[in-house]
C-alpha positions as CSV (number, residue, x, y, z in Angstrom):
1,X,-10.6,20.4,-23.4
2,X,-11.8,17.1,-21.6
3,X,-14.8,15.0,-23.5
4,X,-17.7,13.8,-21.5
5,X,-16.4,10.3,-22.0
6,X,-13.2,11.4,-20.7
7,X,-14.6,12.4,-17.4
8,X,-16.6,9.9,-16.8
9,X,-13.9,7.3,-17.6
10,X,-11.5,9.6,-14.7
11,X,-14.4,9.7,-12.4
12,X,-15.5,6.4,-12.2
13,X,-11.4,4.6,-11.1
14,X,-12.6,6.0,-7.9
15,X,-13.9,2.8,-7.8
16,X,-12.4,-0.5,-7.8
17,X,-14.2,-2.2,-10.0
18,X,-14.5,0.4,-12.3
19,X,-10.5,-0.4,-12.2
20,X,-10.4,-3.8,-12.2
21,X,-12.2,-2.9,-15.5
22,X,-10.2,-0.4,-16.8
23,X,-6.8,-2.0,-16.1
24,X,-6.3,1.5,-14.8
25,X,-6.1,4.1,-11.6
26,X,-5.5,7.6,-10.9
27,X,-2.4,9.5,-10.2
28,X,-2.8,12.9,-8.8
29,X,0.2,15.4,-8.0
30,X,3.4,16.4,-9.8
31,X,5.9,15.3,-8.0
32,X,4.5,11.4,-7.5
33,X,3.4,12.0,-11.3
34,X,6.8,12.6,-12.2
35,X,8.6,9.5,-10.2
36,X,6.0,7.4,-11.7
37,X,7.0,8.0,-14.7
38,X,10.1,7.0,-14.3
39,X,9.4,3.8,-13.7
40,X,8.3,0.4,-15.1
41,X,4.9,1.7,-15.2
42,X,3.0,2.0,-18.0
43,X,1.7,5.8,-18.4
44,X,-1.8,5.8,-20.3
45,X,-3.2,9.4,-20.2
46,X,-1.8,13.0,-18.8
47,X,-4.0,16.0,-18.4
48,X,-1.6,19.1,-16.2
49,X,-3.0,22.9,-15.8
50,X,0.9,23.8,-16.3
51,X,3.0,22.0,-19.5
52,X,6.2,23.6,-18.1
53,X,6.0,21.6,-14.8
54,X,6.0,17.9,-16.5
55,X,8.0,17.2,-19.2
56,X,6.1,14.4,-21.1
57,X,5.1,14.4,-25.0
58,X,1.5,12.8,-24.0
59,X,0.0,16.2,-22.1
60,X,-2.5,17.6,-22.5
61,X,-3.3,20.6,-21.5
62,X,-7.0,21.2,-19.2
63,X,-7.9,24.2,-17.0
64,X,-8.0,24.8,-13.5
65,X,-12.1,24.2,-14.2
66,X,-11.2,21.1,-15.7
67,X,-8.9,19.2,-12.7
68,X,-11.1,20.6,-10.6
69,X,-13.8,18.0,-11.9
70,X,-11.3,15.3,-12.5
71,X,-9.5,15.9,-9.7
72,X,-10.6,13.7,-5.9
73,X,-8.8,16.0,-4.1
74,X,-10.0,18.9,-1.5
75,X,-6.8,20.5,-3.6
76,X,-5.6,19.6,-6.9
77,X,-2.5,19.9,-7.4
78,X,-1.7,20.9,-11.4
79,X,-1.4,17.1,-13.3
80,X,-3.3,14.3,-13.1
81,X,-2.5,11.0,-15.0
82,X,-3.7,7.8,-15.5
83,X,-1.8,4.5,-15.4
84,X,-2.4,1.2,-16.4
85,X,-2.9,-1.3,-13.3
86,X,1.2,-3.4,-13.8
87,X,0.9,-7.4,-13.5
88,X,2.0,-8.7,-10.3
89,X,5.6,-10.4,-10.2
90,X,6.2,-13.3,-8.4
91,X,6.9,-13.4,-4.9
92,X,9.9,-13.8,-3.4
93,X,11.0,-15.9,-0.7
94,X,14.3,-15.1,0.3
95,X,13.3,-12.1,2.7
96,X,11.4,-10.7,5.3
97,X,7.6,-10.4,3.7
98,X,5.3,-8.1,5.4
99,X,1.6,-9.7,5.5
100,X,-1.5,-8.1,6.1
101,X,-4.5,-9.8,7.0
102,X,-7.4,-7.1,6.3
103,X,-5.8,-4.5,6.3
104,X,-8.8,-1.7,6.0
105,X,-7.7,2.0,6.0
106,X,-6.6,3.3,2.7
107,X,-3.4,5.4,4.3
108,X,-2.9,2.6,6.2
109,X,-2.1,0.2,3.5
110,X,-0.1,3.8,1.8
111,X,2.2,4.1,4.6
112,X,2.6,0.3,5.4
113,X,3.4,0.5,1.5
114,X,6.2,3.6,2.2
115,X,7.6,0.8,5.3
116,X,8.0,-1.5,2.9
117,X,10.2,0.5,0.8
118,X,11.9,2.0,3.4
119,X,13.4,-0.7,4.7
120,X,13.8,-2.7,2.0
121,X,10.9,-5.0,1.8
122,X,10.6,-5.9,-1.4
123,X,6.6,-8.0,-1.3
124,X,3.9,-7.2,0.5
125,X,0.9,-9.9,0.5
126,X,-3.0,-8.8,1.2
127,X,-5.5,-10.6,1.9
128,X,-8.0,-10.5,-1.1
129,X,-10.6,-8.5,1.9
130,X,-7.9,-5.5,2.3
131,X,-7.9,-2.2,1.3
132,X,-7.0,-2.5,-3.0
133,X,-3.6,-0.7,-3.7
134,X,-4.6,0.8,-6.4
135,X,-7.4,3.3,-4.6
136,X,-6.7,6.9,-5.0
137,X,-6.1,7.4,-0.8
138,X,-3.5,4.5,-1.3
139,X,-1.8,5.8,-4.0
140,X,-1.6,9.4,-2.3
141,X,0.2,8.0,0.7
142,X,2.4,6.3,-1.0
143,X,4.0,9.0,-2.5
144,X,5.2,6.6,-5.3
145,X,6.2,3.8,-2.7
146,X,4.0,1.3,-5.0
147,X,6.4,1.3,-7.8
148,X,8.8,-0.2,-5.7
149,X,6.8,-2.4,-3.3
150,X,5.7,-5.3,-4.6
151,X,1.7,-6.1,-4.0
152,X,0.0,-9.0,-4.0
153,X,-3.4,-9.9,-3.2
154,X,-4.1,-13.9,-2.5
155,X,-6.0,-15.7,-0.4
156,X,-4.0,-15.7,2.9
157,X,-4.6,-18.8,4.7
158,X,-3.6,-20.6,1.4
159,X,-0.1,-18.6,1.1
160,X,0.8,-19.3,5.1
161,X,-0.3,-23.1,4.8
162,X,1.7,-23.9,1.8
163,X,5.2,-21.7,3.0
164,X,8.1,-23.1,5.0
165,X,8.7,-19.8,6.2
166,X,8.4,-18.7,9.8
167,X,5.4,-16.5,10.2
168,X,5.3,-13.7,13.0
169,X,2.2,-12.4,14.2
170,X,1.7,-9.6,15.9
171,X,-0.3,-9.5,18.8
172,X,-0.9,-7.1,22.1
173,X,0.2,-10.2,24.3
174,X,3.3,-12.1,22.9
175,X,6.7,-12.6,22.9
176,X,8.0,-8.6,23.1
177,X,9.6,-7.7,19.7
178,X,12.7,-6.3,21.5
179,X,13.7,-10.3,23.2
180,X,11.8,-12.5,20.0
181,X,14.6,-13.6,18.0
182,X,14.1,-12.4,14.3
183,X,15.3,-14.5,11.1
184,X,16.3,-12.7,8.2
185,X,13.7,-14.2,6.3
186,X,10.4,-15.0,7.4
187,X,6.8,-13.3,7.4
188,X,5.6,-10.5,9.6
189,X,1.9,-10.3,9.6
190,X,-0.5,-7.1,10.8
191,X,-3.8,-7.3,11.3
192,X,-7.2,-5.6,11.1
193,X,-7.5,-1.9,12.9
194,X,-10.1,-2.6,14.8
195,X,-9.9,-6.9,15.1
196,X,-6.3,-7.2,14.4
197,X,-5.5,-10.8,13.4
198,X,-8.4,-13.6,12.5
199,X,-8.8,-16.2,14.4
200,X,-8.0,-17.9,10.8
201,X,-4.8,-16.8,9.8
202,X,-3.9,-16.6,13.7
203,X,-3.8,-20.3,13.2
204,X,-1.0,-20.2,11.1
205,X,1.0,-18.0,12.9
206,X,4.5,-19.3,13.9
207,X,5.0,-16.6,16.7
208,X,3.4,-14.5,18.5
209,X,5.1,-11.4,19.1
210,X,4.0,-8.0,20.5
211,X,5.3,-4.3,21.5
212,X,5.3,-3.7,24.9
213,X,3.9,-0.9,26.6
214,X,5.9,1.1,29.1
215,X,3.4,3.7,30.0
216,X,2.6,3.9,33.6
217,X,-1.0,3.8,33.8
218,X,-0.6,1.0,30.7
219,X,-4.2,2.1,29.8
220,X,-3.7,2.3,25.9
221,X,-5.6,0.5,24.3
222,X,-3.2,0.3,21.1
223,X,-1.5,0.9,18.8
224,X,-2.0,2.4,14.9
225,X,-1.1,-0.6,12.4
226,X,0.6,1.5,10.4
227,X,3.1,2.9,13.5
228,X,3.1,-1.5,15.2
229,X,4.5,-2.4,11.7
230,X,7.5,0.5,11.5
231,X,8.5,-0.5,14.9
232,X,8.3,-4.4,14.3
233,X,10.3,-3.9,10.3
234,X,12.8,-1.6,12.3
235,X,13.4,-4.2,14.7
236,X,13.2,-7.6,12.5
237,X,15.9,-5.1,10.2
238,X,17.5,-4.0,13.1
239,X,18.4,-7.6,13.5
């Protein structure tokens, strides 16, 4: 049976300040939890309504009603775990790096992390204003990819100012990504959902690249940032 303190701790982790305070984040769903258990991440506690689904000695059996009390999902998926937030690793500068300038939507960040994993991008650097990668909705969207991508939060303008790598900013107008000369090593910058790349970050961009519109009317305002990320990453890696 869950204690009041356990319930209070778990539900508090919906907020970033408490995740930072306790150094913990929530993972839900049997499949994702199993994947994280096989990673380097350290398990703090595990709760499940069905011990047969997860073979972990640390698992505490709880009722479905208890799971509903601590779950952040509308339809809880049999298990919830707390993992310790890992310390960030050093950024590698010998491959493509993806940088996010103020991406706010958890689903977008989660999808971009999955895309980085899919395309073999090891480092994702985020501005301090970008949504927390340990937000429960982000974790849900990554489907376990968060364990294979090094996500670092920093002052993006300082990072770009100090790097020697060329930076490719994604804009509505710029060199077509299909004809641009794309290197193996560089920084791909993606901007905010509503406002794109900020003027401050734009000043550090080496080259502006874009995805051309092929529709007859040319009226589509823009692409979703995660959709755009998939196209840009595909082109960078295809070369």
